[in-house]
C-alpha positions as CSV (number, residue, x, y, z in Angstrom):
1,X,-0.3,0.1,0.2
2,X,2.7,2.2,1.0
3,X,4.7,1.3,-2.1
4,X,1.6,2.3,-4.2
5,X,0.8,6.0,-2.6
6,X,4.6,6.6,-3.1
7,X,4.8,5.6,-6.7
8,X,1.0,7.6,-7.0
9,X,3.1,10.5,-5.7
10,X,6.2,10.3,-7.8
11,X,3.7,10.2,-10.8
12,X,1.8,13.4,-10.0
13,X,5.5,14.7,-9.2
14,X,6.8,13.9,-12.3
15,X,3.8,14.9,-14.5
16,X,3.5,18.7,-12.5
17,X,7.5,18.9,-12.8
18,X,6.9,18.4,-17.0
19,X,4.0,20.2,-17.2
20,X,5.7,23.4,-15.2
21,X,9.0,22.6,-17.6
22,X,6.4,23.1,-20.7
23,X,5.2,26.4,-19.2
24,X,8.7,27.7,-18.2
25,X,11.0,29.6,-20.1
26,X,14.2,32.1,-20.4
27,X,14.4,35.0,-22.0
28,X,17.0,37.5,-21.7
29,X,17.3,41.4,-23.4
30,X,17.8,44.7,-23.2
31,X,17.2,48.1,-20.9
32,X,17.9,51.5,-21.5
33,X,16.2,54.3,-20.2
34,X,16.9,57.2,-18.0
35,X,16.6,58.3,-13.9
36,X,15.5,61.1,-11.8
37,X,17.7,61.4,-8.7
38,X,17.1,64.0,-5.6
39,X,19.3,66.4,-5.2
40,X,19.5,68.3,-1.9
41,X,17.9,71.9,-2.6
42,X,20.6,74.3,-2.3
43,X,21.1,78.1,-3.6
44,X,24.4,77.2,-5.7
45,X,22.8,74.3,-7.4
46,X,19.5,74.8,-8.0
47,X,18.3,71.9,-9.4
48,X,16.0,69.5,-7.4
49,X,16.7,66.3,-9.4
50,X,19.6,64.4,-11.3
51,X,18.3,63.6,-14.9
52,X,20.8,60.4,-15.3
53,X,20.7,57.2,-17.5
54,X,20.8,53.4,-16.7
55,X,21.0,50.5,-19.1
56,X,22.0,47.1,-19.5
57,X,20.8,43.5,-19.4
58,X,17.6,42.0,-18.4
59,X,17.3,37.8,-17.7
60,X,14.1,36.8,-17.2
61,X,12.8,33.1,-16.1
62,X,8.9,32.3,-16.6
63,X,7.8,30.3,-13.5
64,X,4.4,30.2,-15.1
65,X,2.0,32.4,-17.1
66,X,1.8,34.8,-14.4
67,X,5.1,34.2,-12.1
68,X,8.3,34.8,-13.3
69,X,11.9,35.7,-11.7
70,X,14.3,38.4,-13.0
71,X,18.0,38.9,-12.8
72,X,19.2,42.5,-13.8
73,X,22.9,44.1,-14.7
74,X,22.5,47.5,-15.0
75,X,25.0,50.5,-15.5
76,X,23.7,53.8,-13.8
77,X,25.1,57.8,-13.6
78,X,24.1,58.9,-10.2
79,X,24.6,62.4,-8.6
80,X,25.1,63.6,-4.6
81,X,25.3,67.5,-3.8
82,X,26.0,69.1,-0.6
83,X,26.6,72.0,1.2
84,X,28.2,72.7,4.4
85,X,30.1,75.2,6.4
86,X,33.0,76.2,8.7
87,X,35.3,78.9,10.1
88,X,38.8,79.3,11.2
89,X,40.7,81.7,13.0
90,X,42.9,83.3,10.8
91,X,45.9,85.1,11.8
92,X,47.1,86.9,8.4
93,X,50.5,87.4,7.5
94,X,50.9,90.6,9.2
95,X,52.1,87.8,12.4
96,X,54.7,86.4,10.3
97,X,56.3,89.9,9.9
98,X,55.7,90.7,13.4
99,X,57.6,87.8,14.6
100,X,60.2,88.3,11.8
101,X,61.0,91.9,12.8
102,X,62.8,91.5,16.0
103,X,65.3,88.8,15.0
104,X,65.9,91.1,12.0
105,X,66.7,94.3,13.5
106,X,67.5,92.8,17.2
107,X,64.4,94.3,18.8
108,X,61.9,92.6,21.3
109,X,58.6,92.4,19.6
110,X,56.5,90.0,22.1
111,X,55.1,92.9,23.8
112,X,53.2,93.3,20.2
113,X,51.7,89.4,20.9
114,X,48.2,89.6,22.2
115,X,47.8,86.0,23.4
116,X,50.2,83.0,24.7
117,X,50.3,81.4,21.6
118,X,51.9,84.4,19.5
119,X,49.2,85.5,18.1
120,X,48.6,89.5,17.5
121,X,45.9,89.4,15.0
122,X,43.1,87.0,14.5
123,X,39.8,87.6,12.6
124,X,37.4,84.8,11.9
125,X,36.9,83.4,8.5
126,X,33.5,81.6,7.2
127,X,34.1,79.1,4.6
128,X,31.0,77.9,2.7
129,X,31.6,74.6,0.7
130,X,29.0,73.5,-2.3
131,X,29.7,70.5,-4.6
132,X,28.5,67.3,-6.2
133,X,29.5,63.5,-6.5
134,X,29.6,62.2,-10.0
135,X,29.1,58.6,-9.9
136,X,29.0,55.6,-11.9
137,X,27.3,52.6,-10.2
138,X,26.5,48.8,-11.5
139,X,23.4,47.4,-10.1
140,X,22.2,43.8,-10.1
141,X,18.6,44.0,-9.2
142,X,16.7,40.5,-8.1
143,X,13.2,40.5,-8.5
144,X,9.8,38.4,-8.1
145,X,7.6,39.3,-10.9
146,X,3.6,39.4,-11.1
147,X,1.6,39.8,-14.5
148,X,-2.3,40.4,-15.0
149,X,-2.8,40.8,-19.1
150,X,-0.8,43.5,-20.0
151,X,0.7,44.6,-17.3
152,X,3.2,43.4,-14.7
153,X,4.4,44.3,-10.7
154,X,7.3,43.4,-9.0
155,X,9.5,43.8,-5.7
156,X,12.6,42.6,-4.4
157,X,16.1,43.4,-3.9
158,X,19.0,45.1,-5.3
159,X,22.9,45.6,-4.7
160,X,25.0,48.1,-6.1
161,X,28.8,48.6,-6.5
162,X,30.4,52.0,-7.0
163,X,33.0,52.3,-10.2
164,X,33.7,55.4,-10.0
165,X,33.9,59.4,-8.2
166,X,34.1,62.4,-9.2
167,X,34.1,65.3,-6.5
168,X,33.7,69.3,-7.3
169,X,34.1,71.6,-4.6
170,X,33.3,75.1,-4.7
171,X,34.8,77.2,-1.8
172,X,33.8,80.6,-0.5
173,X,36.0,82.2,1.8
174,X,34.8,85.6,3.8
175,X,35.9,87.5,6.4
176,X,33.0,89.6,7.6
177,X,35.1,91.9,10.3
178,X,37.4,93.1,7.3
179,X,34.0,94.2,5.8
180,X,32.9,96.7,8.5
181,X,33.9,99.6,6.3
182,X,33.2,99.8,2.9
183,X,36.6,100.3,0.8
184,X,35.7,99.9,-2.1
185,X,37.0,103.9,-3.3
186,X,40.2,102.6,-2.1
187,X,41.6,100.7,-3.9
188,X,44.6,100.5,-2.1
189,X,43.7,99.3,1.0
190,X,42.1,96.5,-0.5
191,X,45.0,95.3,-1.8
192,X,46.5,95.7,1.3
193,X,43.6,93.8,3.2
194,X,44.3,90.9,0.4
195,X,48.1,91.3,0.9
196,X,47.7,90.3,4.9
197,X,44.2,88.1,4.6
198,X,44.9,86.0,1.4
199,X,41.3,84.3,2.1
200,X,39.2,87.3,2.2
201,X,36.3,87.1,-0.4
202,X,37.9,84.0,-2.4
203,X,36.3,81.2,-4.6
204,X,38.3,78.4,-5.2
205,X,36.8,75.6,-6.9
206,X,38.3,71.9,-6.4
207,X,38.2,68.5,-8.9
208,X,39.0,65.0,-7.5
209,X,38.6,61.5,-8.4
210,X,38.1,59.6,-5.6
211,X,36.0,56.9,-3.3
212,X,37.2,58.8,-0.4
213,X,34.8,59.0,2.0
214,X,32.5,57.8,-0.3
215,X,30.5,53.9,0.3
216,X,31.4,51.5,-2.5
217,X,28.5,48.9,-2.2
218,X,25.0,49.9,-2.0
219,X,22.2,48.1,-1.0
220,X,17.9,48.5,-1.2
221,X,14.7,47.7,-1.6
222,X,13.1,47.7,-5.5
223,X,9.8,48.3,-6.6
224,X,8.3,48.6,-10.1
225,X,5.5,48.0,-12.5
226,X,5.9,47.7,-16.8
227,X,3.5,47.7,-19.7
228,X,3.9,44.9,-22.7
229,X,3.3,44.8,-25.8
230,X,4.6,41.3,-26.9
231,X,8.2,41.1,-25.9
232,X,8.8,44.9,-26.0
233,X,7.6,46.3,-22.3
234,X,7.7,49.8,-20.7
235,X,9.1,50.3,-17.2
236,X,8.7,52.2,-14.2
237,X,10.9,52.0,-10.8
238,X,11.7,53.0,-7.4
239,X,15.0,52.1,-5.8
240,X,15.5,52.8,-2.3
241,X,18.4,52.6,-0.9
242,X,19.4,51.7,3.0
243,X,22.8,52.8,3.7
244,X,24.1,56.4,3.6
245,X,26.0,57.3,0.8
246,X,28.9,58.0,2.4
247,X,31.4,56.2,5.5
248,X,31.1,59.4,7.5
249,X,28.5,62.0,7.9
250,X,30.4,64.0,10.9
251,X,26.6,64.2,12.5
252,X,24.8,65.3,9.5
253,X,21.4,63.6,8.4
254,X,21.2,60.6,6.7
255,X,21.2,60.8,2.5
256,X,20.7,58.0,1.2
257,X,20.2,56.6,-2.4
258,X,16.5,57.0,-4.2
259,X,16.3,56.6,-7.7
260,X,13.2,56.5,-9.9
261,X,13.8,55.0,-13.4
262,X,12.0,54.9,-16.4
263,X,12.9,53.2,-19.7
264,X,12.0,50.4,-22.4
265,X,13.0,47.1,-22.7
266,X,12.8,43.7,-25.3
267,X,13.0,40.3,-24.6
268,X,14.7,37.7,-26.7
269,X,13.2,33.9,-25.7
270,X,16.2,31.4,-26.1
271,X,14.9,28.6,-24.6
272,X,11.3,26.7,-24.0
273,X,9.8,23.3,-24.7
274,X,6.7,24.5,-26.4
275,X,8.2,26.0,-29.8
276,X,6.4,29.3,-29.2
277,X,7.3,32.5,-28.2
278,X,6.7,33.2,-24.6
279,X,5.4,37.1,-23.7
280,X,7.8,39.3,-22.0
281,X,7.0,38.6,-18.0
282,X,8.7,41.1,-15.6
């Protein structure tokens, strides 16, 4: 009796497996599209979204007429903006002159120094930093998909690897104490101020290709939908990163990856036992 039940179960299992194999297939095809990435709203940048591109390959396994599993390999361009401020006490070059005056002429100039650190004049200078990170990632999303008629919805998770990071930083320095008196009519005085305090009202732009303080592995959740016309489909999806994109935040608020993607794809069937093309599923 037990042998008969075992053989009967084996028969049904084999039958269901073969039936499922008749329905299932693999498809592979390209995807290309654009992405929108929210930027921090800053006066310097002005833009609220970064417009990037993404594209790659989409491998899909159709489990049934409604369910499938997808794996993608996509390259994407991303961008992050940042803004922060700092200040420091600047002595100015006049201190160097005072300290070197004494030994040069044999005169004691210590009485001119106003603190124990040997400083004669200290004026606060404020720095404002505006910048951006231009990044190139390769993304690996894995999703489970459900199809109803021509529409598909899917969800899963993704893993991304940072390939390149370019940082552009614009630094604006100003010393408010030196602006108490309007000296625009006296260019000689402005020249002296600039000579004594070279950081007064200056802008500097730095360009750097480095992954310093940038997280090289990103991961998160993914939700999407698509509309199919045979094997052609149009997609929209949202990728929500979990970790901060920086390795050190220095007390700043969390800044994770959030991407909205739109595009078009096409899947080519290359396996299946029915000999018929299987409509593209997400």
